[in-house]
PDB file of N, CA, C and O in Angstrom:
ATOM      1  N   MET A   1      43.317 -93.735  50.605  1.00  0.00           N
ATOM      2  CA  MET A   1      43.551 -94.139  49.639  1.00  0.00           C
ATOM      3  C   MET A   1      44.257 -95.383  49.112  1.00  0.00           C
ATOM      4  O   MET A   1      45.472 -95.521  49.248  1.00  0.00           O
ATOM      5  N   ASP A   2      43.532 -96.236  48.544  1.00  0.00           N
ATOM      6  CA  ASP A   2      43.907 -97.695  48.552  1.00  0.00           C
ATOM      7  C   ASP A   2      44.743 -97.166  47.060  1.00  0.00           C
ATOM      8  O   ASP A   2      44.525 -96.197  46.331  1.00  0.00           O
ATOM      9  N   LYS A   3      45.859 -98.354  46.981  1.00  0.00           N
ATOM     10  CA  LYS A   3      46.624 -97.929  45.743  1.00  0.00           C
ATOM     11  C   LYS A   3      46.514 -99.955  45.565  1.00  0.00           C
ATOM     12  O   LYS A   3      46.521-100.812  46.448  1.00  0.00           O
ATOM     13  N   GLU A   4      46.421-100.088  44.032  1.00  0.00           N
ATOM     14  CA  GLU A   4      46.387-101.301  43.417  1.00  0.00           C
ATOM     15  C   GLU A   4      47.870-102.056  43.847  1.00  0.00           C
ATOM     16  O   GLU A   4      48.970-101.744  43.391  1.00  0.00           O
ATOM     17  N   ARG A   5      47.691-102.747  44.489  1.00  0.00           N
ATOM     18  CA  ARG A   5      49.138-103.465  44.948  1.00  0.00           C
ATOM     19  C   ARG A   5      49.235-104.839  44.191  1.00  0.00           C
ATOM     20  O   ARG A   5      50.204-105.550  44.453  1.00  0.00           O
ATOM     21  N   ARG A   6      48.405-105.223  43.370  1.00  0.00           N
ATOM     22  CA  ARG A   6      48.564-106.511  42.553  1.00  0.00           C
ATOM     23  C   ARG A   6      49.326-106.408  41.120  1.00  0.00           C
ATOM     24  O   ARG A   6      48.556-105.921  40.293  1.00  0.00           O
ATOM     25  N   LYS A   7      50.375-106.660  40.667  1.00  0.00           N
ATOM     26  CA  LYS A   7      50.986-106.870  39.189  1.00  0.00           C
ATOM     27  C   LYS A   7      50.091-106.684  38.323  1.00  0.00           C
ATOM     28  O   LYS A   7      49.095-106.091  38.738  1.00  0.00           O
ATOM     29  N   ALA A   8      50.101-107.096  36.865  1.00  0.00           N
ATOM     30  CA  ALA A   8      49.244-106.685  36.062  1.00  0.00           C
ATOM     31  C   ALA A   8      49.253-108.607  35.631  1.00  0.00           C
ATOM     32  O   ALA A   8      48.487-109.200  34.873  1.00  0.00           O
ATOM     33  N   ALA A   9      50.453-109.183  36.474  1.00  0.00           N
ATOM     34  CA  ALA A   9      50.413-110.154  35.705  1.00  0.00           C
ATOM     35  C   ALA A   9      49.136-111.015  36.397  1.00  0.00           C
ATOM     36  O   ALA A   9      48.419-111.866  35.871  1.00  0.00           O
ATOM     37  N   ARG A  10      49.119-110.545  37.601  1.00  0.00           N
ATOM     38  CA  ARG A  10      48.648-111.085  38.792  1.00  0.00           C
ATOM     39  C   ARG A  10      47.011-110.912  38.295  1.00  0.00           C
ATOM     40  O   ARG A  10      46.125-111.709  38.605  1.00  0.00           O
ATOM     41  N   ALA A  11      46.835-109.796  37.529  1.00  0.00           N
ATOM     42  CA  ALA A  11      45.398-109.365  37.712  1.00  0.00           C
ATOM     43  C   ALA A  11      44.617-109.771  36.244  1.00  0.00           C
ATOM     44  O   ALA A  11      43.412-109.814  35.995  1.00  0.00           O
ATOM     45  N   GLU A  12      45.897-110.073  35.307  1.00  0.00           N
ATOM     46  CA  GLU A  12      45.231-110.244  34.171  1.00  0.00           C
ATOM     47  C   GLU A  12      45.170-111.888  34.288  1.00  0.00           C
ATOM     48  O   GLU A  12      44.301-112.513  33.679  1.00  0.00           O
ATOM     49  N   TYR A  13      46.130-112.529  35.095  1.00  0.00           N
ATOM     50  CA  TYR A  13      46.331-114.096  34.475  1.00  0.00           C
ATOM     51  C   TYR A  13      45.434-114.699  36.073  1.00  0.00           C
ATOM     52  O   TYR A  13      45.694-114.284  37.203  1.00  0.00           O
ATOM     53  N   PRO A  14      44.669-115.456  35.821  1.00  0.00           N
ATOM     54  CA  PRO A  14      43.861-115.893  37.453  1.00  0.00           C
ATOM     55  C   PRO A  14      44.965-116.713  37.727  1.00  0.00           C
ATOM     56  O   PRO A  14      44.909-116.899  38.942  1.00  0.00           O
ATOM     57  N   ASN A  15      46.323-117.541  37.096  1.00  0.00           N
ATOM     58  CA  ASN A  15      46.590-118.401  37.825  1.00  0.00           C
ATOM     59  C   ASN A  15      48.495-117.305  37.441  1.00  0.00           C
ATOM     60  O   ASN A  15      49.578-117.841  37.203  1.00  0.00           O
ATOM     61  N   GLY A  16      48.260-116.045  37.513  1.00  0.00           N
ATOM     62  CA  GLY A  16      49.805-115.446  37.044  1.00  0.00           C
ATOM     63  C   GLY A  16      50.546-115.959  38.095  1.00  0.00           C
ATOM     64  O   GLY A  16      51.712-116.184  37.772  1.00  0.00           O
ATOM     65  N   ARG A  17      50.307-116.181  39.075  1.00  0.00           N
ATOM     66  CA  ARG A  17      51.245-116.064  40.346  1.00  0.00           C
ATOM     67  C   ARG A  17      51.995-117.712  40.160  1.00  0.00           C
ATOM     68  O   ARG A  17      52.751-118.038  41.074  1.00  0.00           O
ATOM     69  N   GLU A  18      51.900-118.180  39.623  1.00  0.00           N
ATOM     70  CA  GLU A  18      52.451-119.462  39.230  1.00  0.00           C
ATOM     71  C   GLU A  18      53.268-119.358  38.285  1.00  0.00           C
ATOM     72  O   GLU A  18      54.349-119.942  38.366  1.00  0.00           O
ATOM     73  N   LEU A  19      52.872-118.434  36.943  1.00  0.00           N
ATOM     74  CA  LEU A  19      53.710-117.929  36.176  1.00  0.00           C
ATOM     75  C   LEU A  19      54.965-117.218  36.324  1.00  0.00           C
ATOM     76  O   LEU A  19      54.939-116.277  37.117  1.00  0.00           O
ATOM     77  N   ASN A  20      56.095-117.472  35.714  1.00  0.00           N
ATOM     78  CA  ASN A  20      57.321-116.638  36.110  1.00  0.00           C
ATOM     79  C   ASN A  20      57.530-115.501  34.995  1.00  0.00           C
ATOM     80  O   ASN A  20      56.809-115.575  34.000  1.00  0.00           O
ATOM     81  N   PRO A  21      58.320-114.615  35.072  1.00  0.00           N
ATOM     82  CA  PRO A  21      58.058-113.358  34.241  1.00  0.00           C
ATOM     83  C   PRO A  21      58.401-113.593  32.614  1.00  0.00           C
ATOM     84  O   PRO A  21      58.052-112.870  31.680  1.00  0.00           O
ATOM     85  N   ALA A  22      59.138-114.740  32.568  1.00  0.00           N
ATOM     86  CA  ALA A  22      59.519-114.843  30.950  1.00  0.00           C
ATOM     87  C   ALA A  22      58.085-115.897  30.340  1.00  0.00           C
ATOM     88  O   ALA A  22      57.878-116.071  29.139  1.00  0.00           O
ATOM     89  N   GLN A  23      57.177-116.536  31.509  1.00  0.00           N
ATOM     90  CA  GLN A  23      55.821-116.843  31.089  1.00  0.00           C
ATOM     91  C   GLN A  23      54.564-116.149  30.579  1.00  0.00           C
ATOM     92  O   GLN A  23      53.703-116.335  29.719  1.00  0.00           O
ATOM     93  N   VAL A  24      54.975-114.953  31.845  1.00  0.00           N
ATOM     94  CA  VAL A  24      54.124-114.204  31.549  1.00  0.00           C
ATOM     95  C   VAL A  24      54.305-113.187  29.751  1.00  0.00           C
ATOM     96  O   VAL A  24      53.466-112.696  28.996  1.00  0.00           O
ATOM     97  N   ALA A  25      55.804-113.272  29.712  1.00  0.00           N
ATOM     98  CA  ALA A  25      55.440-112.524  28.384  1.00  0.00           C
ATOM     99  C   ALA A  25      55.330-113.095  26.883  1.00  0.00           C
ATOM    100  O   ALA A  25      55.058-112.569  25.804  1.00  0.00           O
ATOM    101  N   ALA A  26      55.725-114.668  27.368  1.00  0.00           N
ATOM    102  CA  ALA A  26      55.284-115.306  26.020  1.00  0.00           C
ATOM    103  C   ALA A  26      53.976-115.236  25.763  1.00  0.00           C
ATOM    104  O   ALA A  26      53.434-114.615  24.849  1.00  0.00           O
ATOM    105  N   LEU A  27      53.237-116.217  27.012  1.00  0.00           N
ATOM    106  CA  LEU A  27      52.053-116.039  27.008  1.00  0.00           C
ATOM    107  C   LEU A  27      51.157-114.378  26.337  1.00  0.00           C
ATOM    108  O   LEU A  27      50.265-114.393  25.490  1.00  0.00           O
ATOM    109  N   SER A  28      51.622-113.331  26.892  1.00  0.00           N
ATOM    110  CA  SER A  28      51.099-111.860  26.347  1.00  0.00           C
ATOM    111  C   SER A  28      51.206-112.405  24.880  1.00  0.00           C
ATOM    112  O   SER A  28      50.208-112.753  24.248  1.00  0.00           O
ATOM    113  N   ASP A  29      52.690-112.466  24.297  1.00  0.00           N
ATOM    114  CA  ASP A  29      52.679-112.508  22.453  1.00  0.00           C
ATOM    115  C   ASP A  29      52.179-113.711  22.620  1.00  0.00           C
ATOM    116  O   ASP A  29      52.101-113.395  23.807  1.00  0.00           O
ATOM    117  N   LEU A  30      51.677-115.006  22.588  1.00  0.00           N
ATOM    118  CA  LEU A  30      50.502-115.919  22.079  1.00  0.00           C
ATOM    119  C   LEU A  30      49.464-115.988  21.908  1.00  0.00           C
ATOM    120  O   LEU A  30      48.730-116.539  21.088  1.00  0.00           O
ATOM    121  N   GLU A  31      49.293-114.970  23.315  1.00  0.00           N
ATOM    122  CA  GLU A  31      47.538-113.979  22.912  1.00  0.00           C
ATOM    123  C   GLU A  31      47.183-113.523  21.830  1.00  0.00           C
ATOM    124  O   GLU A  31      46.097-113.457  21.256  1.00  0.00           O
ATOM    125  N   ARG A  32      48.749-113.037  21.464  1.00  0.00           N
ATOM    126  CA  ARG A  32      47.985-111.832  20.396  1.00  0.00           C
ATOM    127  C   ARG A  32      47.877-113.182  19.212  1.00  0.00           C
ATOM    128  O   ARG A  32      48.139-112.614  18.152  1.00  0.00           O
ATOM    129  N   PHE A  33      47.740-113.980  19.040  1.00  0.00           N
ATOM    130  CA  PHE A  33      48.210-114.709  17.611  1.00  0.00           C
ATOM    131  C   PHE A  33      46.752-115.871  17.856  1.00  0.00           C
ATOM    132  O   PHE A  33      46.434-116.825  17.147  1.00  0.00           O
ATOM    133  N   GLY A  34      46.322-115.537  18.664  1.00  0.00           N
ATOM    134  CA  GLY A  34      44.699-116.380  19.447  1.00  0.00           C
ATOM    135  C   GLY A  34      45.048-117.621  20.239  1.00  0.00           C
ATOM    136  O   GLY A  34      44.130-118.422  20.420  1.00  0.00           O
ATOM    137  N   TRP A  35      46.487-117.953  20.841  1.00  0.00           N
ATOM    138  CA  TRP A  35      46.445-118.933  22.045  1.00  0.00           C
ATOM    139  C   TRP A  35      45.825-118.641  22.906  1.00  0.00           C
ATOM    140  O   TRP A  35      45.031-117.700  22.923  1.00  0.00           O
ATOM    141  N   GLU A  36      46.128-119.584  24.017  1.00  0.00           N
ATOM    142  CA  GLU A  36      44.770-119.318  25.179  1.00  0.00           C
ATOM    143  C   GLU A  36      45.356-120.183  26.364  1.00  0.00           C
ATOM    144  O   GLU A  36      45.695-121.347  26.155  1.00  0.00           O
ATOM    145  N   LEU A  37      45.449-119.703  27.391  1.00  0.00           N
ATOM    146  CA  LEU A  37      46.410-120.122  28.636  1.00  0.00           C
ATOM    147  C   LEU A  37      44.944-121.150  29.248  1.00  0.00           C
ATOM    148  O   LEU A  37      44.168-120.552  29.994  1.00  0.00           O
ATOM    149  N   LYS A  38      44.613-122.702  28.899  1.00  0.00           N
ATOM    150  CA  LYS A  38      43.906-123.319  29.396  1.00  0.00           C
ATOM    151  C   LYS A  38      43.915-123.913  31.107  1.00  0.00           C
ATOM    152  O   LYS A  38      43.044-123.828  31.974  1.00  0.00           O
ATOM    153  N   PHE A  39      45.044-124.417  31.130  1.00  0.00           N
ATOM    154  CA  PHE A  39      44.925-124.886  32.681  1.00  0.00           C
ATOM    155  C   PHE A  39      46.449-124.924  33.215  1.00  0.00           C
ATOM    156  O   PHE A  39      47.349-125.018  32.380  1.00  0.00           O
ATOM    157  N   ILE A  40      46.723-124.860  34.449  1.00  0.00           N
ATOM    158  CA  ILE A  40      47.994-125.489  34.971  1.00  0.00           C
ATOM    159  C   ILE A  40      47.979-126.273  35.239  1.00  0.00           C
ATOM    160  O   ILE A  40      46.937-126.697  35.739  1.00  0.00           O
ATOM    161  N   ARG A  41      49.307-127.245  35.109  1.00  0.00           N
ATOM    162  CA  ARG A  41      49.034-128.835  35.659  1.00  0.00           C
ATOM    163  C   ARG A  41      50.167-128.554  36.909  1.00  0.00           C
ATOM    164  O   ARG A  41      51.217-127.921  36.797  1.00  0.00           O
ATOM    165  N   ARG A  42      49.744-129.079  37.874  1.00  0.00           N
ATOM    166  CA  ARG A  42      50.571-128.783  39.262  1.00  0.00           C
ATOM    167  C   ARG A  42      51.201-130.350  39.473  1.00  0.00           C
ATOM    168  O   ARG A  42      50.696-130.816  40.494  1.00  0.00           O
ATOM    169  N   PRO A  43      52.026-131.195  38.918  1.00  0.00           N
ATOM    170  CA  PRO A  43      52.746-132.036  38.983  1.00  0.00           C
ATOM    171  C   PRO A  43      53.183-132.360  40.576  1.00  0.00           C
ATOM    172  O   PRO A  43      53.561-131.289  41.053  1.00  0.00           O
ATOM    173  N   LEU A  44      53.261-133.266  41.424  1.00  0.00           N
ATOM    174  CA  LEU A  44      53.633-133.521  42.857  1.00  0.00           C
ATOM    175  C   LEU A  44      55.077-133.315  42.830  1.00  0.00           C
ATOM    176  O   LEU A  44      55.599-133.868  41.862  1.00  0.00           O
ATOM    177  N   PHE A  45      55.805-132.748  43.522  1.00  0.00           N
ATOM    178  CA  PHE A  45      56.759-132.284  44.057  1.00  0.00           C
ATOM    179  C   PHE A  45      57.362-131.644  42.508  1.00  0.00           C
ATOM    180  O   PHE A  45      58.582-131.643  42.348  1.00  0.00           O
ATOM    181  N   GLN A  46      56.830-131.331  41.854  1.00  0.00           N
ATOM    182  CA  GLN A  46      57.184-131.008  40.470  1.00  0.00           C
ATOM    183  C   GLN A  46      56.904-129.256  40.357  1.00  0.00           C
ATOM    184  O   GLN A  46      56.092-128.715  41.108  1.00  0.00           O
ATOM    185  N   GLU A  47      57.656-128.513  39.368  1.00  0.00           N
ATOM    186  CA  GLU A  47      57.318-127.220  39.218  1.00  0.00           C
ATOM    187  C   GLU A  47      55.614-127.628  38.142  1.00  0.00           C
ATOM    188  O   GLU A  47      55.311-128.688  37.594  1.00  0.00           O
ATOM    189  N   SER A  48      55.063-126.693  38.180  1.00  0.00           N
ATOM    190  CA  SER A  48      53.757-126.133  37.242  1.00  0.00           C
ATOM    191  C   SER A  48      54.220-125.761  36.403  1.00  0.00           C
ATOM    192  O   SER A  48      55.220-125.064  36.228  1.00  0.00           O
ATOM    193  N   VAL A  49      52.829-126.633  35.170  1.00  0.00           N
ATOM    194  CA  VAL A  49      53.682-126.533  33.871  1.00  0.00           C
ATOM    195  C   VAL A  49      51.856-125.564  33.151  1.00  0.00           C
ATOM    196  O   VAL A  49      50.705-125.902  33.426  1.00  0.00           O
ATOM    197  N   PRO A  50      52.190-124.706  32.489  1.00  0.00           N
ATOM    198  CA  PRO A  50      51.202-123.678  32.202  1.00  0.00           C
ATOM    199  C   PRO A  50      50.951-124.991  30.765  1.00  0.00           C
ATOM    200  O   PRO A  50      51.854-125.615  30.209  1.00  0.00           O
ATOM    201  N   VAL A  51      49.339-125.090  30.458  1.00  0.00           N
ATOM    202  CA  VAL A  51      49.245-125.572  28.906  1.00  0.00           C
ATOM    203  C   VAL A  51      47.954-124.584  28.256  1.00  0.00           C
ATOM    204  O   VAL A  51      46.809-124.249  28.559  1.00  0.00           O
ATOM    205  N   VAL A  52      48.879-124.384  27.247  1.00  0.00           N
ATOM    206  CA  VAL A  52      48.361-123.244  25.943  1.00  0.00           C
ATOM    207  C   VAL A  52      47.714-123.891  25.180  1.00  0.00           C
ATOM    208  O   VAL A  52      48.214-125.017  25.182  1.00  0.00           O
ATOM    209  N   PHE A  53      46.303-123.831  24.045  1.00  0.00           N
ATOM    210  CA  PHE A  53      46.083-124.280  22.986  1.00  0.00           C
ATOM    211  C   PHE A  53      45.831-123.571  22.160  1.00  0.00           C
ATOM    212  O   PHE A  53      45.386-122.502  22.577  1.00  0.00           O
ATOM    213  N   ASP A  54      45.938-123.691  20.677  1.00  0.00           N
ATOM    214  CA  ASP A  54      45.951-122.742  19.907  1.00  0.00           C
ATOM    215  C   ASP A  54      44.881-122.059  19.312  1.00  0.00           C
ATOM    216  O   ASP A  54      44.024-122.524  20.063  1.00  0.00           O
ATOM    217  N   PRO A  55      44.453-121.566  18.806  1.00  0.00           N
ATOM    218  CA  PRO A  55      43.393-120.858  18.380  1.00  0.00           C
ATOM    219  C   PRO A  55      42.426-121.806  17.881  1.00  0.00           C
ATOM    220  O   PRO A  55      41.289-121.619  18.316  1.00  0.00           O
ATOM    221  N   ASP A  56      42.558-122.683  17.159  1.00  0.00           N
ATOM    222  CA  ASP A  56      41.926-123.760  16.393  1.00  0.00           C
ATOM    223  C   ASP A  56      40.956-124.840  17.406  1.00  0.00           C
ATOM    224  O   ASP A  56      39.884-125.367  17.107  1.00  0.00           O
ATOM    225  N   ARG A  57      41.927-124.984  19.001  1.00  0.00           N
ATOM    226  CA  ARG A  57      41.652-125.846  19.807  1.00  0.00           C
ATOM    227  C   ARG A  57      41.803-127.474  19.222  1.00  0.00           C
ATOM    228  O   ARG A  57      41.096-128.461  19.426  1.00  0.00           O
ATOM    229  N   LYS A  58      43.386-127.233  18.184  1.00  0.00           N
ATOM    230  CA  LYS A  58      43.413-128.750  17.838  1.00  0.00           C
ATOM    231  C   LYS A  58      45.299-129.374  18.329  1.00  0.00           C
ATOM    232  O   LYS A  58      45.926-130.328  18.788  1.00  0.00           O
ATOM    233  N   HIS A  59      45.388-128.483  17.988  1.00  0.00           N
ATOM    234  CA  HIS A  59      47.089-128.583  19.147  1.00  0.00           C
ATOM    235  C   HIS A  59      47.022-127.561  20.696  1.00  0.00           C
ATOM    236  O   HIS A  59      46.347-126.592  21.046  1.00  0.00           O
ATOM    237  N   PHE A  60      48.036-128.334  21.289  1.00  0.00           N
ATOM    238  CA  PHE A  60      48.276-127.770  22.580  1.00  0.00           C
ATOM    239  C   PHE A  60      49.481-127.417  22.701  1.00  0.00           C
ATOM    240  O   PHE A  60      50.168-127.623  21.701  1.00  0.00           O
ATOM    241  N   ALA A  61      50.281-126.687  24.087  1.00  0.00           N
ATOM    242  CA  ALA A  61      51.717-126.703  23.674  1.00  0.00           C
ATOM    243  C   ALA A  61      51.598-126.334  25.629  1.00  0.00           C
ATOM    244  O   ALA A  61      50.661-126.145  26.406  1.00  0.00           O
ATOM    245  N   VAL A  62      53.448-126.394  25.781  1.00  0.00           N
ATOM    246  CA  VAL A  62      53.514-126.121  27.526  1.00  0.00           C
ATOM    247  C   VAL A  62      54.366-125.150  26.944  1.00  0.00           C
ATOM    248  O   VAL A  62      54.938-125.152  25.854  1.00  0.00           O
ATOM    249  N   LEU A  63      54.351-124.275  27.915  1.00  0.00           N
ATOM    250  CA  LEU A  63      55.086-122.664  28.326  1.00  0.00           C
ATOM    251  C   LEU A  63      56.297-123.130  28.614  1.00  0.00           C
ATOM    252  O   LEU A  63      56.030-123.218  29.812  1.00  0.00           O
ATOM    253  N   THR A  64      57.467-123.530  28.559  1.00  0.00           N
ATOM    254  CA  THR A  64      59.037-123.807  29.558  1.00  0.00           C
ATOM    255  C   THR A  64      58.935-122.638  30.517  1.00  0.00           C
ATOM    256  O   THR A  64      58.016-121.822  30.594  1.00  0.00           O
ATOM    257  N   ALA A  65      60.116-122.711  31.276  1.00  0.00           N
ATOM    258  CA  ALA A  65      60.052-121.757  32.077  1.00  0.00           C
ATOM    259  C   ALA A  65      61.065-120.887  31.940  1.00  0.00           C
ATOM    260  O   ALA A  65      61.324-120.012  32.766  1.00  0.00           O
ATOM    261  N   GLU A  66      61.933-121.166  30.468  1.00  0.00           N
ATOM    262  CA  GLU A  66      62.551-120.328  29.833  1.00  0.00           C
ATOM    263  C   GLU A  66      61.836-119.291  29.036  1.00  0.00           C
ATOM    264  O   GLU A  66      62.439-118.414  28.418  1.00  0.00           O
ATOM    265  N   GLY A  67      60.047-119.449  29.071  1.00  0.00           N
ATOM    266  CA  GLY A  67      59.350-118.910  27.920  1.00  0.00           C
ATOM    267  C   GLY A  67      59.085-118.795  26.663  1.00  0.00           C
ATOM    268  O   GLY A  67      58.610-117.878  25.992  1.00  0.00           O
ATOM    269  N   THR A  68      59.749-120.690  26.227  1.00  0.00           N
ATOM    270  CA  THR A  68      59.369-120.561  25.230  1.00  0.00           C
ATOM    271  C   THR A  68      58.319-121.470  25.135  1.00  0.00           C
ATOM    272  O   THR A  68      57.746-121.584  26.218  1.00  0.00           O
ATOM    273  N   LEU A  69      57.852-122.157  24.252  1.00  0.00           N
ATOM    274  CA  LEU A  69      57.010-123.346  23.912  1.00  0.00           C
ATOM    275  C   LEU A  69      57.276-124.251  23.335  1.00  0.00           C
ATOM    276  O   LEU A  69      57.944-124.257  22.301  1.00  0.00           O
ATOM    277  N   ASP A  70      56.403-125.997  24.357  1.00  0.00           N
ATOM    278  CA  ASP A  70      56.970-126.836  23.856  1.00  0.00           C
ATOM    279  C   ASP A  70      55.484-127.341  23.332  1.00  0.00           C
ATOM    280  O   ASP A  70      54.372-127.148  23.823  1.00  0.00           O
ATOM    281  N   GLU A  71      55.904-128.083  22.109  1.00  0.00           N
ATOM    282  CA  GLU A  71      54.452-128.383  21.501  1.00  0.00           C
ATOM    283  C   GLU A  71      54.718-129.852  21.225  1.00  0.00           C
ATOM    284  O   GLU A  71      54.016-130.564  20.508  1.00  0.00           O
ATOM    285  N   HIS A  72      55.862-130.240  21.906  1.00  0.00           N
ATOM    286  CA  HIS A  72      56.062-132.183  22.059  1.00  0.00           C
ATOM    287  C   HIS A  72      56.422-132.364  23.646  1.00  0.00           C
ATOM    288  O   HIS A  72      57.274-133.098  24.146  1.00  0.00           O
ATOM    289  N   PRO A  73      55.524-131.480  24.270  1.00  0.00           N
ATOM    290  CA  PRO A  73      55.676-132.373  26.119  1.00  0.00           C
ATOM    291  C   PRO A  73      56.081-133.527  26.760  1.00  0.00           C
ATOM    292  O   PRO A  73      56.740-133.748  27.776  1.00  0.00           O
ATOM    293  N   GLY A  74      55.407-134.368  25.741  1.00  0.00           N
ATOM    294  CA  GLY A  74      55.751-135.800  26.208  1.00  0.00           C
ATOM    295  C   GLY A  74      54.606-136.301  27.251  1.00  0.00           C
ATOM    296  O   GLY A  74      54.907-136.996  28.221  1.00  0.00           O
ATOM    297  N   PHE A  75      53.327-135.913  26.992  1.00  0.00           N
ATOM    298  CA  PHE A  75      51.622-136.115  27.941  1.00  0.00           C
ATOM    299  C   PHE A  75      50.912-135.786  26.837  1.00  0.00           C
ATOM    300  O   PHE A  75      51.228-134.946  25.995  1.00  0.00           O
ATOM    301  N   ASP A  76      49.552-136.744  26.871  1.00  0.00           N
ATOM    302  CA  ASP A  76      48.531-136.703  26.164  1.00  0.00           C
ATOM    303  C   ASP A  76      47.154-135.295  26.892  1.00  0.00           C
ATOM    304  O   ASP A  76      47.325-135.005  28.076  1.00  0.00           O
ATOM    305  N   ILE A  77      46.413-134.849  26.433  1.00  0.00           N
ATOM    306  CA  ILE A  77      45.646-134.120  26.609  1.00  0.00           C
ATOM    307  C   ILE A  77      44.073-135.350  26.500  1.00  0.00           C
ATOM    308  O   ILE A  77      43.758-135.897  25.443  1.00  0.00           O
ATOM    309  N   ARG A  78      43.506-135.495  27.484  1.00  0.00           N
ATOM    310  CA  ARG A  78      42.345-135.876  27.230  1.00  0.00           C
ATOM    311  C   ARG A  78      41.063-135.014  26.574  1.00  0.00           C
ATOM    312  O   ARG A  78      40.683-133.860  26.773  1.00  0.00           O
ATOM    313  N   LYS A  79      40.504-136.218  25.598  1.00  0.00           N
ATOM    314  CA  LYS A  79      39.378-135.434  24.929  1.00  0.00           C
ATOM    315  C   LYS A  79      38.139-135.667  25.620  1.00  0.00           C
ATOM    316  O   LYS A  79      37.105-135.123  25.234  1.00  0.00           O
TER     317      LYS A  79
END
């Protein structure tokens, strides 16, 4: 009898292994309002940076390690 050993965060989010529990909780809350995890930046020798977009796809923000939303992360996204 096989038991499922994956955690919900890993099963629900493809890159969930790179999100800490605070980020997973914040992302879950944001998704209720239409925000979506688009990608995770992986700068060399730094922590990963999850990038989320609003429902209208006009604004982006970063989920910080504490699980807060940073709407002015200091970099631009190509259009």
